[in-house]
N, C-alpha and C positions, 0 to 999 in steps of 0.2 A: 502493500498500501503505500512505500514510500514514494514509489515513483508518480503516484497522483497528486498533481498540487494545481491550485486555485479554484476559482468560483465562476462559474458560468451563468449566464439568462440568455436565454432563447428570447428573441424577439422578436414578435409574431407581428407579423407585417403583409398586408396583400393591396396590390393596386396602389401603392403608397400612403396608404391608411394602417397605421401602427395601434396595437392595442394599447388600451393606458397603461393594463397592470402592466405589461413589460419595462415602462419605465419605474412603476412602481417597484419593482423586483431589482432593477440595478440600483436604485437608491439603497434599498435594504441589502443586494448582494454586494456592495461596495462597503456598507456598514460592517459586515460581516469579515470582507476580505482584509480590512484595515485591522479588525480584532484579532484575525489568524496570522497577519502580515503576511498577505499573499496576493496574488492580482485579481483583478475582477474584470472578465471577459465577456461582452456583447457578443453574442452569435446573431448575426443577421443574413436572414435566407430570404430571397426575393427576386424581383424584377426590377431594374431600372432603381434603386435602393441607395442613391447618394445623400440625398436628404436626409433619411433615416438612420443612415452613419452618424451625418453631422449631429442627428438628434442625440443618438446613443451616447455620444462622447459628451456630449453637454450634460446630460442626467449624471455621468461619472464613471464611466466604463476606462478602465485603465489601457484596456486594449481589445480591438474589435477585429473579429474574425468577419468577411463578409463572402457570401458566397451568391454571384448576382448574373440571372441567366434567365432568358425566356419562358425555361420550361417549370421555373419556380413562380409564374405569375399568379397561379391560384394554387391555394393550399391542393396537396395530394397526399395521401398517407405513405405511399412508395416512395413518393420522390422526396418527402422531408424524412422520412424515418430512416432511410438508406444513408442520407447525406447527413443527418447530425448522429447517429451511430458510429460511419465512417471518420469524422471529425473527432468524436469522442478517443475512439480506438489511436488515432494519431498523435493527440496531444494531451491524451489523460488528465483532464479536471479532477479535482477530488470530489467536487460539490456541483450538478445542474439543476437549474430553477427554470420552471416553467409556467406559465399562467394556465389558472384552470379553467380557459374557455372550452367551448367544444372543439377546436381544433388541439388545444392544449391538451384535454382529455383522451383524445384519441391519438396524441403523436406520443405522449411520455409512457404509458405502458407499452406500446411498441419496441422504442428503443431499449427501456430498463429488463424487457424480454429478452433482445438480441444480445443485450450486454451482461445477462443472467445477473442483474443486481436489483437489488430492493427498490420502491417506489412506495413513500407516503403520497397520500392524494387528499386533495381540497383541503391544503393546510389553513389555519388561521393565524398560527403565530409560528415564527423561526426563531432560534437561539443556538447557543454553543452550550453544550453540554460541558460543565466543568471537571469533571472526571476523566470523560474519555476525549474531548475535543471533538467528539462527532458532533455531526449537525443535528441540535433536538426539534424535531418534526413536530407542532401541537396540531391536532385535530379534532373537530366534535366526533362520540361515539358511543352507540348506545342509542341512536335516534336522536343525539345531542343532549342526553342527560347527562354526559360525563365530558370532561376534555382530558384528550389521552397525548401522553408527549412520547414519540417513538424515535428510536437511533438505529442507524445500521454500520454495526460495529466491524463486520468484515471484510464485506463487498465494496467495492468502488467502482463506480462514481456513486456516492449516495444523490438521490435522485428525489424530487418532489414538485408538486402542480400547488401554488398557493392562490386563493382564491381573489378574484378583483376586489379593490377597495380597501385591502388589509391595511396596506402602507400607505403611507404619504408619498408622493414624487418629491424629489428635491434637486433643483438646479444646482450645478457645479456655481461656483462665483463669477459673476456677472461677466469679468474681464476674459476670464477662458472660454466662457459659453459664448462669447463674440467673435473672438480669434477662430476655436471651431466652425462656426457656421459661415464665417468669413474665408474661411479656409486658408487661415492664416499658419505659420508654424506652431506647432502644439507638441505636447510630450503623449500624447495618446497613439498607439503602436496601431496600426490598420496592417491585416494580412487578408490578401484576395486569394480565396482557393476557387479552383475550378467547378464547374457542374461534375456530379458524383454522380450522374443519373441521365436518362435519356428518355423520351418521349416515348418510345416504343418500349421500355421497361416498366413503365407505369400502366398497373392492368386496367385501371379506371379512367373515363373521359369524360369530362365535363362537356355536356351537350347544351344546356341553358341554365342561365341564372335567373332565377322568379321573384320578385318582390315579395316579402313577409307580407302577409296580408294582415295582419295584427298590427296596433298601431307601436312604433318603436319607443321604447322607455331609457332613458338614460339615466339610471340610479345609480350607479357606482360614481359618476363624477357632481353629483347633486349636493349642492353646499346649504340647501335646505329643504328636507323630507316631511310632507304631511302623511303620516301613516294612519288606516283606519281598521279597525278589526270589526269581528260580528257584534261589539257594542253598540256600533252607530245605527244597528237595529233593522237595517236593509239596503237594496243596492241603492236607492235615491238619496240616503246618505251622503254617497261620494260625491253628489251635485254640491252639495254643502262645502266639504272637502275641499273640492277643487277651487270653489268660490276665494275661499279662503287661503288656497295655498296661491293663486294667482294672483291675490293681493299682496302676499308679500314677497313675491319671487321665489316660490318652492314648485316643486314636482308632488305628485301624489303617490303610494304605496299603499301595502295592504300587508296582512298577516296572512298566512296559510289557511287559516278558516273561511278567512273571505273568499278565496279561490275553490275551495272544496264546496262553497255554496253557489258558485256561480256568479258571485257578483263582479270581478273581475278577473281577467285571463293572469296566468302564472307568470309572464313577464312583470307585471306589478309586486311580485313578492318579494319579502324579506324575512330571512332567518337562514336555518339550516337547512331547508330543501329550496331557499330561493337565492337570491343575491344578498351579499356582503356589503354593507354600506359603510361610508365615515365620514357624514355632513358634519358641518358646524352646527346645526341645530335637526335635531329628529323630533317631531311631533307623534307622539303614540296617543290615537283618539281610540278608544273603545277597545283597547289592546290588553288582554290581560296579563301578559308576560311570562309566555311560557318559557323554558330552557330554550327552546330551540328557535326562539324568535329574538332572544337577548344574543344569542352567539352571532347572529346576524348583523347586531348594530353595537355591537363593543367597538368599534372604531368610534363612534359619534363623539362629540366635541361635547354636548351639552343634548341633554333628552328632557323632554317638556311633555308630561303625561296628563293627560284627561279621562277621568273615568269616575262612573257613578259610585263602584264600590272603593270602600276606602280600605280594604284590605286586598286588593288588587297586586299581584305579584311586581307589576311592573313599577309600583312605586319606589321597590325598595334599589331599582336600577337609575330612578329618573332624578334630574337635579333639580328639577322642579315638580309638584305635584297640585293637580286641582281636581277636587272632587266637586262632581256635580255634572249636568246635561250638556253636552257639548254645542246644543244646537243655542246656548243660552252665553256660552263661554267664548266661542270662537270669534262671534262678532265684535265683542269687547276687545278680544286680545288682538284683531285686526285694527283697530280704531286707535289704541294704545301704540301699536308696533309703527302704524302708519306717523302720527305724532314723533317717536323716536328718529 
């Protein structure tokens, strides 16, 4: 294991769009690398990725490995898994971080299987184990009722997928960022690798891209979230929540119970089986506060709860709690916030 060194972050990009979780992981990976006194490498695979390379450097990568070819324009399991596996075998990183996106959840287990190493999925925390020096991966287990910390003591690389929204993105100092983006001399090392696969070797072919019929919801990057639970009484209650959210510049979300009764689609769900969020302010309206939901809001700066039940579990997590009917409370809150 001594020959394995460094922390890698897979930067997920497609047609010039980069998943925000990649930059969250670069910032966290950099912190871990500084603690372990090793190098943090961003791995960028795609087509026409020069802009992404600059951004990865600006977010703190010490080194960037770039594979730029038309065959990587769209994500494919074969193309990306083969390429990442071969790069890992060549450079031998000790740790590989991948975002727990749809593509990341497809990619990571295939790489781990090919390399015969362990993989901890859907992590909500990462640290370094004091006794072993291994990465300590934290993730919910038993339906979110417990948090487990897992280490991979014998196999390398250590691999894990991390939920979006768990960590904050942090740009390097502004002067370094400016130099990188303006292509001036900078200490970030760039290694360009050739494509590791051809179109013919990819067993699936993209025939057509169809726009999602569900309304896109950007919860992971939202600064203000107004979330409703079954306590709002019915589907119509979300009209009130949406008005309140609009008045304060927020977006709406919901608990799992709301999705199960069909009041909102699953892409609005926050929690263990939904999205992990880290807003500046999280309003929990009529939400009881089940452990599974709390796991999804662990990164929220401030939680404001409104519930008619003074014994609701959500009040134990809330920074501010209001006992009462949300229909009476939200208009008052809206007016107070507008004045502020």
